[in-house]
C-alpha positions, 0 to 999 in steps of 0.5 A, spaced: 479 164 333 472 162 332 472 164 325 478 160 324 475 154 327 469 155 323 473 156 316 478 150 317 473 145 320 467 147 315 472 146 309 475 139 312 468 137 313 465 139 306 471 135 303 469 129 308 462 129 306 463 129 299 468 123 300 462 120 303 458 121 298 463 118 292 464 112 297 457 111 297 456 111 290 462 107 289 459 102 294 453 101 290 457 100 284 462 095 287 457 089 286 456 090 278 464 092 278 466 085 281 461 081 277 462 085 270 469 089 271 473 083 268 469 082 262 467 089 260 473 094 259 469 100 260 469 099 267 476 098 268 477 105 264 472 108 269 475 106 275 482 109 273 478 116 271 475 116 278 482 114 281 485 120 277 479 125 279 480 123 287 487 124 286 486 131 283 481 133 289 486 131 294 491 135 291 486 141 291 485 140 298 492 139 300 494 145 296 499 142 292 500 140 285 496 134 282 502 132 278 501 127 272 495 123 272 495 115 272 495 113 265 489 111 262 487 103 262 491 099 258 486 097 252 484 089 252 479 084 249 473 083 254 474 077 259 482 078 258 483 077 265 491 077 264 491 083 261 487 086 266 492 084 272 498 087 268 495 093 268 499 098 273 494 103 272 488 098 274 492 095 280 493 102 283 486 104 282 484 098 286 486 103 292 479 106 291 476 100 294 478 102 301 474 108 301 467 105 303 471 102 309 473 109 312 467 113 310 463 111 316 468 113 321 470 119 317 463 122 317 462 121 324 467 125 326 465 130 321 458 130 324 460 131 331 464 137 329 459 140 325 453 138 329 456 138 336 455 145 338 448 146 335 446 140 339 449 142 345 445 149 345 439 146 344 439 141 349 441 146 354 435 150 353 430 145 351 431 139 356 426 141 361 421 140 355 422 133 355 427 131 361 431 124 359 430 125 351 436 130 350 443 127 351 449 131 352 456 128 352 452 122 351 448 122 358 441 124 358 439 130 361 435 130 367 437 136 371 440 143 370 446 141 373 447 136 368 445 141 363 450 146 365 456 141 366 455 137 360 453 142 355 459 146 355 463 140 355 460 138 349 461 145 346 468 145 347 469 138 345 465 139 338 469 145 337 476 142 338 474 136 333 471 141 328 478 146 329 483 140 329 480 133 329 476 134 322 482 138 319 487 132 321 483 127 319 481 130 312 489 131 311 490 124 312 485 122 308 487 127 302 495 125 303 493 117 303 489 118 297 494 122 293 500 118 295 496 111 293 493 113 287 499 117 284 503 113 278 509 109 280 516 111 277 516 106 272 509 108 269 511 116 269 517 114 265 513 109 260 508 115 260 514 120 258 517 115 253 510 114 250 509 122 249 516 122 246 515 117 241 508 121 239 512 127 239 517 124 234 512 121 230 509 127 229 515 131 227 517 125 223 511 126 219 512 133 219 519 133 216 517 128 211 511 132 209 516 138 209 521 134 205 516 132 200 514 139 199 521 142 198 522 137 193 516 139 189 518 146 190 525 145 187 522 140 181 517 146 180 523 151 180 527 147 176 522 145 171 519 152 170 525 156 170 532 153 169 529 147 164 525 152 160 532 157 160 536 151 158 531 149 152 531 156 149 538 156 150 539 149 146 534 152 141 538 159 140 545 155 139 542 150 134 539 156 130 545 160 130 549 154 128 544 153 122 545 160 120 552 161 121 554 160 114 548 164 111 548 170 116 554 171 120 551 177 124 544 174 125 548 168 128 552 172 132 546 176 135 543 169 137 549 167 140 549 173 144 542 172 146 544 164 148 550 167 153 545 172 156 540 166 157 546 161 160 547 167 165 540 167 167 539 160 167 545 160 172 542 165 176 536 161 177 540 155 178 543 159 184 537 161 187 534 154 187 541 152 190 540 157 196 534 155 198 537 148 199 543 150 203 545 158 202 552 158 200 553 164 205 553 159 211 559 156 208 562 162 206 561 166 213 558 162 218 551 162 221 553 169 225 555 172 218 549 170 214 544 172 219 548 179 220 547 180 212 540 178 212 539 183 218 543 188 214 539 187 208 532 188 211 528 195 209 526 195 217 531 197 222 534 191 226 537 191 232 541 184 232 544 181 238 549 175 237 552 171 243 557 166 243 554 160 238 560 155 238 559 149 234 553 149 230 550 143 226 549 144 219 542 142 219 541 147 225 544 153 221 540 152 215 534 152 220 536 158 224 538 162 217 531 160 214 527 162 220 530 169 221 529 170 213 522 168 213 521 172 219 524 178 216 520 177 210 513 176 214 515 182 218 516 187 212 510 184 208 505 184 213 506 187 220 507 194 219 512 194 224 517 200 225 523 196 228 525 189 229 529 185 235 533 179 233 537 175 239 541 169 237 545 165 242 547 158 245 544 156 251 547 150 254 546 144 248 541 149 245 541 154 240 536 160 242 533 165 237 528 170 238 525 175 233 520 181 236 517 186 232 513 192 234 507 191 229 500 190 229 500 183 231 495 177 229 500 172 226 497 165 226 500 159 224 496 156 218 497 150 213 494 155 207 495 162 206 489 167 209 486 172 204 492 177 206 497 171 204 499 170 211 500 164 215 503 159 210 510 161 211 510 160 219 507 153 218 513 152 213 518 155 219 514 150 224 515 144 220 523 146 219 524 147 226 520 140 228 524 136 223 530 137 227 526 136 234 526 143 235 521 148 238 517 154 236 513 158 240 509 164 236 506 170 241 502 175 237 496 178 240 492 183 236 495 190 236 502 187 237 508 186 239 509 179 235 515 174 238 517 168 235 521 164 240 525 158 237 530 153 241 534 148 236 538 142 239 545 142 237 547 136 241 
């Protein structure tokens, strides 16, 4: 019982004492803040940060989640008082100015709880050395009767204050601080919208970059492959036309070569088109296309397909390329012996996981490392973010590696 009182009361007294110190510092800074706060934006930002700090400490004492903080102070020009008093975070932070008003009563209660028992024991034992100079329960001690009655009463009172009064006061202080310094619903909604806009801006930038890189790759493939084949094809047909009358056999051979070149150009063109939207998706759907990918993988693949429902074409293409790139990376770099693929519909989202039992250590990099790893994962991430999806990679050294993708279908 006594240990519980000391533990509970000591923690509450320490919390109130720290609040007293911070309130004292705030009180010392208050004159400069009132004089210069409207002029210097940094004072406003510091007050909001102090409010968030107090709120976190209050939540920690209460043992509850701190929740979202107050948004940072709104940017403003020096001396812009109108913008200052429109700032909801600043107005919320003004509740901190109540701390100096309550710091003295709170400290008195904490001191009574902590010092009361040692002071009572000292007064009971030492009153004879200086009669009238020791006080117990606020009464000067001049005889043993007063010492033996007021001393135990002060001990009991101090323990009660320490075990119940101080914790109740600390909880009240922490509860008020947490409630008064919490952002309003409007601020939370605004913060969520701003975060959403920032995420969409980043994903849009990634989509634009990914789209540009994809266009450059397609242009390069067409220029270096298909176009070269078509130029060669035109030259062969032209030469065959010139030699047709003089050397029919040579012309026939050139036409045969031209036919082979045309077939090769068609194959290369089909390969480029497959990277844009694989024809197998149109022919067999997402489930059939993914099944074909897993069947062609040289490693054993355990594929589990749930009900997919109607999936938009962009989501189908993204999911297909994620599986294709993942299986390619696993085959090349993971030294895995087995792969698990799960694809299913979860409400309005398409859920996809690819797990292998390889060596791990996969990372998302914009450029390939010395072993040629990383850039493919970055391409997957860009493709997923472009349609507002989420990709999470877990690949500790030693494995296993898990790629989890959530693609919105709404």
